[in-house]
C-alpha positions in Angstrom: 35.9 -30.6 -2.2 32.2 -30.1 -2.9 30.0 -27.3 -1.5 26.6 -29.0 -1.0 24.6 -26.1 0.4 24.8 -22.5 1.6 22.7 -20.5 4.1 23.6 -16.8 4.3 22.1 -14.8 7.2 23.6 -11.5 6.2 26.5 -10.7 3.8 26.6 -7.5 1.7 23.3 -7.1 0.1 22.4 -10.8 0.6 19.9 -11.5 3.5 18.4 -14.8 4.5 19.6 -16.5 1.4 19.4 -20.4 1.2 20.5 -22.6 -1.7 17.6 -25.0 -0.9 17.0 -28.5 0.3 18.6 -30.1 -2.8 22.5 -30.3 -2.7 24.4 -28.1 -5.2 25.8 -30.0 -8.2 29.2 -30.1 -9.8 28.4 -27.2 -12.1 26.4 -24.4 -10.4 25.0 -21.5 -12.4 24.5 -18.4 -10.3 21.9 -16.3 -12.3 21.1 -12.7 -11.3 20.8 -9.3 -12.7 23.4 -6.5 -12.2 23.8 -5.7 -8.5 21.9 -8.8 -7.6 24.7 -9.9 -5.2 26.9 -12.2 -7.3 30.0 -10.5 -6.0 28.7 -10.7 -2.4 28.1 -14.5 -2.9 31.7 -15.0 -4.3 33.2 -13.2 -1.3 31.1 -15.3 1.1 32.4 -18.5 -0.5 36.0 -17.2 -0.1 35.1 -16.4 3.6 33.8 -19.9 4.2 37.1 -21.4 3.1 39.6 -18.9 4.4 38.0 -16.8 7.1 36.7 -13.2 7.5 38.9 -10.4 6.4 39.0 -7.5 7.4 38.3 -8.7 10.9 36.5 -5.5 12.1 32.9 -4.9 11.2 33.4 -1.2 10.6 36.1 -1.9 8.0 34.6 -4.9 6.3 33.1 -3.9 2.9 30.4 -6.5 3.1 29.2 -5.8 6.7 25.5 -4.9 6.7 24.9 -1.2 7.3 22.0 -1.7 9.7 24.3 -3.5 12.2 23.1 -7.0 11.5 25.6 -9.7 12.3 27.6 -10.8 9.2 27.7 -14.6 8.8 26.3 -17.8 7.3 26.6 -21.6 7.2 28.0 -24.0 4.5 27.7 -27.8 4.1 30.9 -29.3 2.5 32.0 -32.8 1.4 35.7 -33.6 0.9 37.2 -36.0 -1.6 37.3 -38.9 0.9 33.5 -38.5 1.5 33.6 -36.7 4.8 30.8 -34.3 5.5 31.5 -30.9 7.2 29.4 -28.0 8.4 31.2 -24.6 8.5 29.8 -21.6 10.3 31.4 -18.2 10.0 30.2 -15.1 11.9 31.7 -11.6 12.5 31.0 -10.3 16.0 33.5 -8.2 18.0 36.0 -10.6 16.5 35.5 -13.3 13.8 34.3 -16.7 15.1 34.0 -20.0 13.3 32.8 -23.5 14.0 33.7 -26.8 12.1 31.3 -29.7 12.7 31.8 -33.3 11.6 29.9 -36.4 12.8 28.3 -34.6 15.7 31.6 -33.1 16.9 32.1 -29.4 16.9 35.5 -27.7 16.9 36.3 -24.1 17.3 37.6 -22.8 14.0 38.1 -19.1 15.0 39.2 -17.3 11.9 41.6 -20.0 10.6 41.6 -21.5 7.1 39.8 -24.8 6.7 42.3 -27.7 7.3 41.8 -29.2 3.9 42.5 -26.0 1.9 45.9 -25.1 3.4 47.8 -26.4 0.3 46.5 -23.3 -1.6 47.1 -20.0 0.2 44.3 -17.5 0.4 46.0 -15.0 -1.9 46.7 -17.6 -4.6 43.1 -18.9 -4.3 41.6 -15.4 -4.9 43.9 -14.7 -7.8 43.9 -18.1 -9.5 40.6 -19.8 -8.7 38.4 -16.8 -9.5 38.2 -15.8 -13.2 36.3 -12.6 -13.6 35.0 -10.5 -16.5 37.3 -7.6 -15.4 40.4 -9.7 -15.9 39.3 -10.9 -19.4 38.1 -7.4 -20.4 41.5 -5.9 -19.5 43.6 -8.1 -21.7 44.0 -5.5 -24.5 44.8 -2.8 -21.9 47.4 -4.7 -19.8 49.1 -6.6 -22.6 49.8 -10.3 -22.9 53.3 -9.9 -21.4 51.7 -9.3 -18.0 49.4 -12.3 -18.5 52.3 -14.5 -19.4 54.3 -13.4 -16.4 51.3 -13.9 -14.1 50.2 -17.3 -15.2 53.5 -18.9 -16.4 56.1 -17.0 -14.5 54.6 -16.6 -11.1 52.1 -19.5 -11.2 49.3 -17.0 -10.6 50.7 -15.3 -7.5 50.3 -11.5 -7.9 52.4 -10.6 -4.8 55.6 -11.8 -6.6 57.4 -9.9 -9.3 58.1 -11.6 -12.6 61.7 -13.0 -12.9 61.9 -11.6 -16.4 61.2 -8.2 -15.0 63.7 -8.6 -12.1 66.4 -9.9 -14.5 65.8 -7.1 -17.0 66.0 -4.5 -14.3 69.3 -5.9 -13.0 70.7 -6.0 -16.6 69.4 -2.5 -17.3 71.0 -1.2 -14.1 74.3 -2.9 -15.1 74.1 -1.4 -18.6 73.4 2.0 -17.0 76.8 1.7 -15.5 78.8 0.4 -18.5 78.1 -1.4 -21.8 80.6 -2.6 -24.5 78.9 -0.8 -27.4 78.6 2.9 -27.9 74.9 3.1 -27.2 73.4 5.2 -24.4 75.2 7.2 -21.8 76.6 4.7 -19.1 77.8 6.3 -15.9 81.4 5.1 -16.4 81.5 6.5 -19.9 80.3 9.8 -18.5 83.1 9.8 -15.9 85.6 9.1 -18.7 84.3 12.1 -20.6 84.4 14.2 -17.5 88.1 13.3 -17.0 88.9 14.2 -20.6 86.8 17.4 -20.3 88.7 18.6 -17.2 92.0 17.7 -18.8 91.3 20.0 -21.7 90.3 23.1 -19.7 93.7 24.9 -20.3 93.0 26.0 -23.9 89.6 27.3 -22.8 91.2 29.9 -20.4 92.8 31.7 -23.3 89.6 31.8 -25.2 87.6 33.4 -22.4 89.5 36.8 -22.7 88.8 37.1 -26.4 85.2 36.3 -25.8 84.8 39.2 -23.3 86.1 41.7 -25.9 83.6 40.5 -28.4 80.8 40.7 -25.8 81.6 44.4 -25.1 81.4 45.3 -28.9 78.0 43.5 -29.1 76.7 45.3 -26.0 77.3 48.8 -27.6 75.6 47.9 -30.8 72.7 46.4 -29.0 72.1 49.5 -27.0 72.1 51.7 -30.2 69.5 49.5 -31.9 67.4 49.4 -28.7 67.2 53.2 -28.6 65.9 53.4 -32.2 63.3 50.6 -31.6 61.9 52.4 -28.5 61.4 55.7 -30.6 59.5 53.8 -33.3 57.3 52.0 -30.7 56.4 55.4 -29.2 55.2 56.7 -32.5 53.1 53.6 -33.2 51.6 53.8 -29.7 50.5 57.4 -30.2 48.7 56.5 -33.4 47.1 53.5 -31.6 45.8 55.7 -28.8 44.2 58.1 -31.3 42.5 55.2 -33.2 41.2 53.6 -30.0 39.4 56.8 -29.4 38.1 57.5 -32.9 37.1 54.1 -34.1 34.5 53.3 -31.4 33.1 56.8 -31.7 32.8 56.5 -35.5 31.1 53.0 -35.1 28.6 54.4 -32.5 27.8 57.4 -34.7 27.1 55.2 -37.7 24.8 53.0 -35.6 22.9 56.1 -34.3 22.4 57.3 -37.8 21.0 54.0 -38.9 18.6 53.9 -35.9 17.3 57.4 -36.6 16.7 56.5 -40.2 14.7 53.4 -39.1 12.4 55.4 -36.9 10.4 57.0 -39.7 8.0 59.9 -38.8 8.8 60.9 -35.2 5.4 62.8 -34.9 3.5 59.5 -35.1 5.2 58.4 -31.9 4.2 61.4 -29.8 1.9 60.2 -26.9 2.5 56.5 -27.8 2.7 54.1 -24.8 6.2 52.9 -24.1 5.2 49.3 -25.1 2.3 49.4 -27.6 2.1 45.6 -27.8 1.9 45.2 -24.0 -0.6 48.1 -23.7 -2.8 46.6 -26.5 -2.8 43.2 -24.8 -3.5 44.8 -21.4 -6.5 46.8 -22.8 -7.8 43.7 -24.5 -7.5 41.8 -21.3 -9.4 44.6 -19.5 -12.2 44.3 -22.0 -12.2 40.5 -21.7 -12.0 40.7 -17.9 -15.0 43.1 -17.9 -17.1 40.7 -20.1 -16.0 37.7 -17.9 -16.9 39.6 -14.7 -20.4 40.5 -16.1 -21.0 36.8 -17.1 -19.8 35.5 -13.7 -22.1 38.0 -11.9 -25.1 37.0 -14.1 -24.5 33.4 -13.3 -24.1 34.1 -9.6 -27.3 36.1 -9.6 -29.2 33.2 -11.1 -27.7 30.7 -8.6 -28.6 33.1 -5.7 -32.1 33.4 -6.9 -32.4 29.6 -7.0 -31.0 29.4 -3.4 -33.6 31.9 -2.1 -36.3 29.5 -3.3 -34.7 26.3 -1.8 -36.8 26.3 1.4 -40.0 24.2 0.9 -43.1 23.5 2.9 -41.6 20.4 4.5 -38.6 22.5 5.7 -40.9 25.1 7.1 -43.0 22.5 9.0 -39.8 21.1 10.5 -38.6 24.5 11.5 -41.9 25.3 13.2 -41.6 22.1 15.2 -37.9 22.5 15.9 -38.4 23.0 19.7 -40.5 19.9 20.1 -38.1 17.9 18.0 -35.1 18.9 20.1 -37.1 18.0 23.3 -38.0 14.6 21.7 -34.3 14.0 20.9 -33.4 14.7 24.5 -36.0 12.3 25.8 -34.9 9.6 23.4 -31.3 10.0 24.6 -32.5 9.8 28.2 -34.5 6.6 27.4 -31.4 4.6 26.4 -30.2 3.9 30.0 -33.8 3.0 31.0 -33.9 0.4 28.2 -30.5 -1.0 29.3 -31.7 -1.2 33.0 -34.9 -2.9 32.0 -33.0 -5.5 30.1 -30.7 -6.0 33.1 -33.7 -6.4 35.4 -35.2 -9.1 33.1 -31.9 -10.9 33.1 -31.7 -10.8 36.9 -35.3 -12.0 37.3 -34.7 -15.0 35.0 -31.6 -15.9 37.0 -33.6 -15.8 40.3 -36.4 -17.9 38.7 -33.8 -20.6 37.8 -32.4 -20.6 41.4 -35.9 -20.8 42.9 -37.0 -23.6 40.5 -33.8 -25.6 41.4 -34.4 -25.2 45.1 -38.1 -26.0 44.9 -37.4 -29.3 43.1 -35.4 -30.6 46.1 -38.2 -29.9 48.7 -40.6 -32.7 49.8 -43.8 -31.3 48.3 -47.2 -32.9 49.0 -49.4 -30.2 47.6 -49.2 -27.2 45.3 -46.5 -24.7 46.5 -47.8 -21.6 48.3 -45.3 -18.7 47.8 -47.3 -16.3 49.9 -47.3 -18.7 52.8 -43.5 -19.0 52.4 -43.2 -15.2 52.7 -45.3 -15.3 56.0 -43.3 -18.3 57.5 -41.6 -17.6 60.8 -38.2 -19.0 60.1 -36.7 -18.7 63.6 -39.5 -20.8 65.0 -39.1 -23.4 62.3 -35.3 -23.5 63.0 -36.0 -24.1 66.7 -38.6 -26.8 66.0 -36.2 -28.5 63.6 -33.4 -28.3 66.2 -35.6 -29.9 68.8 -36.6 -32.7 66.4 -33.0 -33.3 65.5 -31.9 -33.5 69.1 -34.8 -35.7 70.1 -34.1 -38.0 67.2 -30.4 -38.1 68.1 -31.2 -39.3 71.7 -33.9 -41.7 70.7 -36.9 -43.2 72.7 -34.9 -46.0 74.5 -34.1 -45.6 78.2 -31.0 -47.8 78.1 -29.1 -44.9 76.6 -29.1 -43.0 79.9 -26.5 -44.3 82.3 -27.3 -44.7 86.1 -27.3 -41.4 87.9 -27.6 -39.4 84.7 -30.5 -37.4 86.1 -28.5 -36.6 89.1 -25.5 -35.6 87.1 -27.6 -33.5 84.9 -29.1 -31.8 87.8 -25.7 -31.1 89.3 -24.0 -29.6 86.3 -26.8 -27.9 84.2 -26.7 -24.7 86.2 -23.0 -24.2 85.6 -23.4 -24.9 81.9 -26.4 -22.5 81.5 -24.4 -19.8 83.3 -21.5 -20.2 80.9 -23.7 -19.9 77.8 -25.5 -16.9 79.3 -22.2 -15.2 79.8 -21.3 -15.8 76.1 -24.6 -14.2 75.1 -23.9 -11.2 77.4 -20.4 -10.6 76.1 -21.7 -10.8 72.5 -24.5 -8.3 73.3 -21.9 -5.9 74.7 -19.7 -6.2 71.6 -22.8 -5.8 69.4 -23.8 -2.6 71.2 -20.2 -1.1 71.0 -20.1 -2.0 67.2 -23.5 -0.3 66.6 -22.4 2.8 68.5 -19.0 3.0 66.6 -20.8 2.8 63.2 -23.2 5.4 64.4 -20.3 7.8 65.0 -19.8 7.4 68.8 -16.1 7.5 69.6 -15.0 4.2 71.2 -11.5 3.8 72.6 -11.2 0.1 71.7 -12.3 0.7 68.1 -11.5 4.3 67.0 -11.9 3.5 63.2 -15.1 2.5 61.3 -13.5 -0.8 60.3 -12.8 -1.6 64.0 -16.4 -0.8 64.9 -17.6 -3.1 62.1 -15.3 -5.9 63.4 -16.8 -5.5 66.9 -20.3 -5.7 65.4 -19.5 -8.9 63.5 -17.8 -10.5 66.6 -20.8 -9.6 68.8 -23.3 -11.1 66.3 -21.2 -14.3 66.2 -21.0 -14.6 70.0 -24.7 -13.9 70.5 -25.6 -16.6 67.9 -23.2 -19.1 69.4 -24.5 -18.5 72.9 -28.2 -18.7 71.9 -27.6 -22.0 70.0 -25.6 -23.5 72.9 -28.3 -22.5 75.4 -30.9 -24.2 73.2 -28.8 -27.3 72.9 -28.2 -27.3 76.7 -31.9 -27.0 77.4 -32.7 -29.8 75.0 -30.0 -32.0 76.5 -31.2 -31.3 80.0 -34.8 -32.1 78.9 -33.7 -35.4 77.3 -31.8 -36.4 80.3 -34.8 -35.6 82.6 -37.4 -37.5 80.4 -37.7 -41.1 80.3 -38.1 -43.3 77.3 -41.8 -42.6 77.0 -41.2 -38.9 77.4 -38.4 -38.9 74.8 -40.7 -40.6 72.2 -43.4 -38.2 73.0 -40.9 -35.3 72.5 -40.0 -36.7 69.0 -43.7 -36.8 68.0 -44.3 -33.4 69.3 -41.3 -31.9 67.6 -42.2 -33.6 64.3 -45.8 -32.4 64.7 -44.6 -28.9 65.3 -42.5 -29.0 62.2 -45.4 -30.5 60.1 -47.8 -27.9 61.4 -45.5 -25.1 60.2 -44.8 -26.8 56.8 -48.4 -27.7 56.0 -49.5 -24.2 54.7 -46.5 -24.3 52.4 -47.7 -27.7 50.9 -44.6 -29.5 52.3 -44.3 -32.7 54.3 -42.0 -33.1 57.4 -40.9 -36.6 56.4 -39.9 -39.5 58.6 -36.6 -38.0 59.7 -35.7 -34.4 60.4 -33.8 -32.3 57.7 -31.4 -29.8 59.4 -30.9 -27.8 56.2 -34.7 -27.4 55.4 -35.0 -24.0 57.2 -31.9 -22.7 55.4 -33.2 -23.7 52.0 -36.6 -22.2 52.7 -34.9 -19.0 53.9 -33.0 -18.8 50.6 -36.1 -19.3 48.6 -37.9 -16.5 50.5 -35.0 -14.1 49.9 -35.0 -14.9 46.2 -38.8 -14.3 46.1 -38.3 -10.9 47.8 -35.6 -9.9 45.3 -37.8 -10.9 42.4 -40.7 -8.7 43.8 -38.3 -5.8 44.3 -37.1 -6.1 40.7 -40.7 -6.3 39.4 -41.6 -3.1 41.3 -38.5 -1.3 39.8 -39.4 -2.5 36.2 -43.0 -1.1 36.3 -42.2 2.6 36.1 -39.5 2.0 33.5 -42.0 0.2 31.3 -44.5 3.0 31.7 -41.9 5.6 30.6 -40.9 3.6 27.6 -44.5 3.1 26.5 -45.0 6.9 26.7 -42.0 7.3 24.5 -43.4 4.9 22.0 -46.6 6.9 21.7 -44.6 10.1 21.1 -42.5 8.3 18.5 -45.6 7.3 16.6 -46.8 10.9 16.7 -43.5 12.2 15.3 -43.4 9.4 12.7 -46.4 11.0 11.1 -44.2 13.9 10.0 -42.1 11.4 7.9 -44.6 9.0 6.3 -42.2 8.0 3.6 -39.9 6.4 6.3 -42.4 3.8 7.5 -41.9 2.3 10.9 -38.7 3.4 12.8 -37.3 3.1 16.2 -37.3 6.1 18.5 -33.5 6.4 18.2 -33.6 6.1 14.4 -36.5 8.5 14.1 -34.7 11.1 16.4 -31.6 10.9 14.2 -33.7 11.3 11.0 -35.6 14.2 12.4 -32.3 15.9 13.5 -30.8 15.4 10.1 -33.8 16.8 8.3 -34.1 19.7 10.8 -30.4 20.6 10.4 -30.8 20.5 6.6 -33.8 22.8 6.8 -31.9 25.2 9.1 -28.9 25.1 6.7 -31.1 25.8 3.7 -32.9 28.6 5.5 -29.6 30.2 6.5 -28.3 29.9 3.0 -31.5 31.4 1.6 -31.1 34.4 3.9 -27.4 34.9 2.9 -28.3 34.4 -0.8 -31.0 37.2 -0.6 -28.5 39.6 1.0 -25.8 38.6 -1.5 -28.2 39.0 -4.5 -28.7 42.7 -3.7 -24.9 43.2 -3.7 -24.4 41.3 -7.0 -26.9 43.5 -8.8 -24.9 46.5 -7.6 -21.7 44.9 -8.8 -23.2 44.2 -12.2 -23.9 47.9 -12.8 -20.4 48.8 -11.8 -18.9 46.1 -14.1 -21.0 47.3 -17.0 -19.5 50.8 -16.5 -15.9 49.4 -16.4 -16.6 47.3 -19.6 -17.7 50.4 -21.5 -14.7 52.4 -20.4 -12.3 49.6 -21.3 -13.8 49.2 -24.8 -13.4 52.9 -25.4 -9.8 52.9 -24.4 -9.1 49.9 -26.7 -10.7 51.7 -29.6 -8.6 54.8 -29.0 -5.3 52.8 -28.9 -6.2 50.9 -32.1 -6.9 54.3 -33.9 -3.4 55.6 -32.8 -1.8 52.4 -34.1 -3.6 52.5 -37.5 -0.7 54.4 -39.3 1.8 51.6 -38.5 0.0 48.7 -40.1 -3.1 47.0 -41.3 -3.8 44.9 -38.2 -3.6 46.2 -34.7 -1.1 43.5 -33.6 1.3 44.1 -36.5 0.9 47.9 -36.0 1.7 47.6 -32.3 4.9 45.5 -33.1 6.0 48.1 -35.7 5.3 51.0 -33.4 7.2 49.2 -30.6 10.2 48.7 -32.9 10.2 52.4 -33.9 10.0 53.4 -30.2 12.9 51.1 -29.3 15.0 52.4 -32.2 14.3 56.0 -31.2 15.1 55.3 -27.5 18.3 53.4 -28.4 19.5 56.2 -30.7 18.9 58.8 -28.1 20.6 56.7 -25.4 23.6 56.0 -27.5 24.1 59.7 -28.4 23.7 60.6 -24.7 26.3 58.1 -23.7 28.7 59.4 -26.4 28.2 63.0 -25.2 28.8 61.8 -21.5 32.0 60.0 -22.4 33.4 62.5 -24.8 33.1 66.2 -23.9 34.8 67.1 -27.3 32.4 65.0 -29.3 31.8 67.8 -31.8 35.5 68.2 -32.6 35.9 64.4 -33.0 33.0 64.4 -35.5 34.7 67.2 -37.4 38.0 65.3 -37.5 36.3 62.1 -38.7 34.4 64.1 -41.4 37.7 65.6 -42.5 39.4 62.1 -42.6 36.5 60.7 -44.7 36.8 63.6 -47.2 40.5 63.0 -47.5 40.0 59.2 -47.9 42.3 58.1 -45.1 43.3 54.4 -45.5 42.4 53.2 -42.0 38.7 54.1 -42.5 38.4 51.4 -45.0 40.3 48.7 -43.0 38.1 46.2 -41.2 40.3 46.3 -37.9 42.7 49.2 -37.9 43.1 49.1 -34.1 44.0 45.4 -34.2 46.6 46.0 -36.9 48.3 48.7 -34.9 48.1 46.6 -31.7 49.8 43.7 -33.5 52.5 46.1 -34.8 53.0 47.5 -31.4 53.2 44.0 -29.9 55.8 43.0 -32.5 57.9 46.0 -31.8 57.6 45.4 -28.0 58.7 41.7 -28.5 61.7 42.9 -30.6 62.6 45.3 -27.8 62.3 42.6 -25.2 64.7 40.4 -27.3 67.2 43.3 -27.5 66.8 43.9 -23.7 67.4 40.3 -23.0 70.6 40.4 -25.1 71.6 43.6 -23.3 71.1 42.0 -19.9 72.9 38.8 -20.8 75.9 40.7 -22.2 76.1 43.1 -19.3 75.8 40.2 -16.8 78.5 38.3 -18.6 80.9 41.3 -18.6 80.1 42.0 -14.9 80.9 38.5 -13.8 84.5 37.8 -12.6 86.7 35.9 -15.0 86.2 32.1 -14.9 89.0 29.7 -14.4 90.4 27.1 -12.0 93.9 26.3 -10.7 95.9 23.3 -11.7 95.6 21.8 -8.2 91.8 22.0 -8.3 91.8 20.3 -11.7 94.1 17.5 -10.5 91.9 16.9 -7.3 88.8 16.6 -9.5 90.6 14.0 -11.7 91.6 11.8 -8.7 88.0 11.7 -7.4 86.6 10.9 -10.8 89.0 8.0 -11.3 88.0 6.5 -7.8 84.3 6.8 -8.7 84.9 5.0 -12.0 86.6 2.1 -10.3 83.7 1.7 -7.7 81.1 1.7 -10.5 83.0 -1.0 -12.4 82.7 -3.3 -9.4 79.0 -2.5 -9.0 78.4 -3.3 -12.7 80.0 -6.7 -12.3 77.8 -7.5 -9.3 74.5 -6.6 -11.0 75.5 -8.5 -14.1 76.1 -11.7 -12.2 72.8 -11.4 -10.3 70.8 -11.0 -13.6 72.5 -14.2 -14.9 71.6 -16.1 -11.6 67.9 -15.0 -11.8 67.6 -16.1 -15.4 69.0 -19.5 -14.5 66.6 -19.9 -11.6 63.7 -18.9 -13.8 64.8 -21.4 -16.4 64.8 -24.3 -13.9 61.4 -23.4 -12.5 59.9 -23.3 -16.0 61.5 -26.6 -16.9 59.8 -28.1 -13.7 56.3 -26.7 -14.1 55.6 -25.3 -17.5 55.5 -28.5 -19.6 52.6 -30.0 -17.6 50.7 -26.6 -17.6 51.2 -26.0 -21.3 50.2 -29.5 -22.2 46.9 -29.2 -20.2 46.3 -25.7 -21.6 46.8 -26.9 -25.1 44.3 -29.7 -24.6 41.8 -27.2 -23.2 42.4 -24.8 -26.1 41.8 -27.6 -28.6 38.4 -28.3 -27.0 37.5 -24.6 -26.9 38.5 -23.8 -30.5 37.2 -27.1 -32.1 40.8 -28.2 -33.0 41.8 -24.9 -34.7 44.5 -24.3 -32.1 45.8 -27.3 -30.2 49.2 -26.3 -28.7 50.7 -23.6 -26.5 54.5 -23.0 -26.2 56.8 -20.3 -24.7 59.9 -19.0 -26.4 63.3 -19.8 -24.9 64.6 -16.2 -24.9 64.0 -13.7 -22.2 61.0 -12.3 -24.0 59.2 -15.6 -23.3 56.6 -14.9 -25.9 53.5 -17.1 -25.5 52.7 -18.7 -28.9 49.8 -20.8 -30.2 49.9 -23.3 -33.1 47.4 -25.6 -34.8 46.4 -27.2 -38.1 45.0 -23.9 -39.3 48.3 -22.1 -39.0 51.5 -22.5 -41.0 53.6 -22.1 -37.8 53.5 -20.8 -34.3 51.9 -17.4 -33.8 52.3 -15.0 -30.9 49.2 -14.6 -28.8 48.7 -10.9 -29.6 47.0 -8.9 -32.3 45.8 -9.7 -35.0 44.4 -12.6 -32.9 40.8 -11.6 -31.8 40.0 -10.6 -28.2 37.8 -13.6 -27.8 40.6 -16.0 -29.0 43.0 -14.4 -26.5 40.5 -14.8 -23.7 40.1 -18.5 -24.6 43.9 -18.9 -24.4 43.8 -17.2 -21.0 41.0 -19.4 -19.8 42.7 -22.6 -21.1 45.9 -21.6 -19.2 44.1 -20.7 -16.0 42.2 -24.1 -16.0 45.6 -25.9 -16.5 47.2 -23.9 -13.7 44.4 -24.7 -11.3 44.7 -28.4 -12.1 48.5 -28.1 -11.5 48.3 -26.2 -8.2 46.0 -28.5 -6.2 47.3 -31.8 -7.8 47.5 -34.3 -4.9 45.5 -32.2 -2.6 41.8 -31.3 -2.2 40.3 -30.0 -5.4 39.1 -26.5 -4.6 36.0 -25.0 -6.3 36.5 -22.7 -9.4 34.6 -19.4 -9.9 33.9 -17.9 -13.3 32.2 -14.5 -13.8 30.8 -13.7 -17.3 33.8 -15.3 -19.1 31.9 -15.8 -22.4 30.9 -12.2 -23.2 33.3 -11.8 -26.2 32.9 -15.5 -27.5 31.0 -16.5 -30.6 28.1 -18.9 -30.1 29.9 -22.0 -31.2 32.9 -21.5 -28.9 30.6 -20.5 -26.1 28.9 -23.9 -26.4 32.4 -25.6 -26.3 33.3 -23.5 -23.3 30.2 -24.8 -21.5 31.1 -28.3 -22.5 34.6 -27.8 -21.1 33.1 -26.5 -17.8 30.9 -29.6 -17.6 34.0 -31.7 -18.1 35.9 -29.7 -15.4 32.9 -30.1 -13.1 33.5 -33.8 -13.1 36.8 -33.2 -11.2 36.1 -30.0 -9.2 33.0 -28.0 -8.4 32.5 -25.0 -10.8 30.4 -21.9 -10.0 29.4 -19.9 -13.1 28.1 -16.4 -12.4 26.0 -14.8 -15.2 23.3 -12.2 -15.8 22.2 -13.8 -19.1 19.2 -16.2 -18.7 19.9 -18.0 -22.0 23.5 -18.9 -20.9 22.1 -20.2 -17.7 19.5 -22.2 -19.6 22.2 -23.8 -21.7 24.2 -24.7 -18.7 21.1 -26.2 -17.0 20.4 -28.2 -20.1 23.9 -29.8 -19.6 23.0 -30.8 -16.0 24.0 -27.7 -14.1 22.2 -26.6 -10.9 20.6 -23.1 -11.3 20.5 -20.7 -8.3 18.7 -17.5 -9.0 19.5 -14.3 -7.1 16.7 -11.7 -6.9 17.8 -8.3 -8.3 17.7 -4.9 -6.6 
């Protein structure tokens, strides 16, 4: 099986990790620093093959802390060339998908179907070789390694057969063994039987022992009384010394302190801490000088600030009211400028509309806008309507059917009456709407919106009625006229239109244009709007010109600025004015502060003089104690401390000992007599040790006394013959039962040994042969064979041309060599386990740490050789190792560190 690519969404510290577009090779080097996620990557690879465990996100050690869904995708290729895509995700429960050739199957949390020949536990224990396992070889011992690899075939959940057989044999030997070693249980029972059988002579001995115990008890009590008297005498002497020795030591110390004081008169009136007082008075002098200097500097700065207001500032301050008024007018002019620009934009839009409409009119002369403003549009509309109607009927008489005149005369009155009624209804609605808008309460339209609706409806009905009346009149006239009359009507209508258009410079044209009146009306409305906008722009332009004149006048105050807009000039003037006001205010404050500073300078001068006098006085008082003032202060402080300490110690002695004078007399007498304890370094300790020794001896005698008294107070020991016989019967039954248990355990140990021997005969030869070949490649032929002893110790031995015989894999073999043996065995075991099945990938983590460079190179060569049969993942944090593997054709995959 070959893992071609990995895409990890979230797993441990790995996020959005992808192996890339190129497929992973047979040997893959995972390079990353410590905590870069190599362990997380290994666990994800195990998860791809065998599912997600634990199955709950809150218990999974690699579930992201921020709640992101754990999961990822892997592309696999099996030995038969089949391509698979495996998806694993941890939601409320683990889910998985296996895709092949476009088909998707639910995998849930099951193992992949082509890895079931190697259980999950065996895969994690055998196919993953980590640094921790190699580093623990010295600690665990090679016996555990041999059992794990050769006895259990790498399965850690099984106990070694050697261990089980040894335990069974040990348990059997614990019950009985043919030699005289140890204390088997059956032998203990035999001894108990013999012991109980011999209890009769002991009964006679117990009486004699009680008599001897009584004699010893009397002697012990006599010795105990004498020891107690001696201890009391020692204790009395110890109490006296515990009182006298500390007093004597304290008196000696007080005398030494008083001798170190010197002349007490020199300390009279001395400060408690001369060094501190000297430093404080110096600091006062220094502080006074510093204050004087700071006040002088401040006075100079204040004087400079009072002169900071110049002529230009005064001119601005004098014109401050006018400048503020100018700023207000400038601010008010901004909306005028905006409105003027908007007016210009609206007039340009109107001009474009007018130009567009004018181009479509039939001009025969220069346009006359004033004549357009004076044109009576309703008359023009009526004339155009007459022309249109006359043109529609035409001058031919054959259009009128027979009796048309009569028909017209019969029905025109009714039609005119209907149209007049429409006009009347519209006029009524129009009046009601006007009244409602004016505020008159109308029942049919109580709201303003209803009144507006009535007004609009009335306008519509009036317009429709008037138009229909006009058309009815024209129709009646056409029907009444003959062909000649109709032609004359067309000429008259056209002449009427031409007469009205001639002042405008327009031609009526050969045919009537119904939309001409509307277009002319639109042009007139646009011309009126343009005139209104021009009237509105005139005052605005006047105001802005006045502001420009004022701007030029104020600009003269700032000739260095050159030309500036009104807004910019107002801002500059405001900035200059504010600065002038600030400097004027600061100058006023500086003048007031300057007077106060001069007063403070006089006061500081007085303090400096007083501080200097105090310092000179203290230095004069310290002169007897040393050449320099600092040394004299330290010496005086030591003398004061010694005098205080001597006084305090004597006061404490007098407070603790009311009879201090009698104690001093006793000590003086002892010194004159030359008492021995006065010259001892620790007389109290000696007496305490003596008292403790005597107390320990008394405790021993007391223990003997209690033991003897208890023994004599106890009733006489002894058992009846029946009791002894009953004990013997029970002991013999227990002995028989234990003999049967011993036989059972011994047979089981033999069976386990035989089963282990048969398993090893089946599996070990192939494993040891492959391991020997691997070891030969790793060591360059120095070691080329591994074998296991036939006895129960099953020692793992190595041999080769460099050795005179097989050698046990243990010290003095180096740690690196033993790790190489371990790796050779593990590679052989992996090849044996999945023989005939899918070759599962192998994972190695920092296995070359303790190897020398030459064998490390051979190790990489062996991994390259192994990668030809199965995929190998090599985890390392060493860039040079990764480079060497890449040089041998490995694929490098870098993990970013933390």
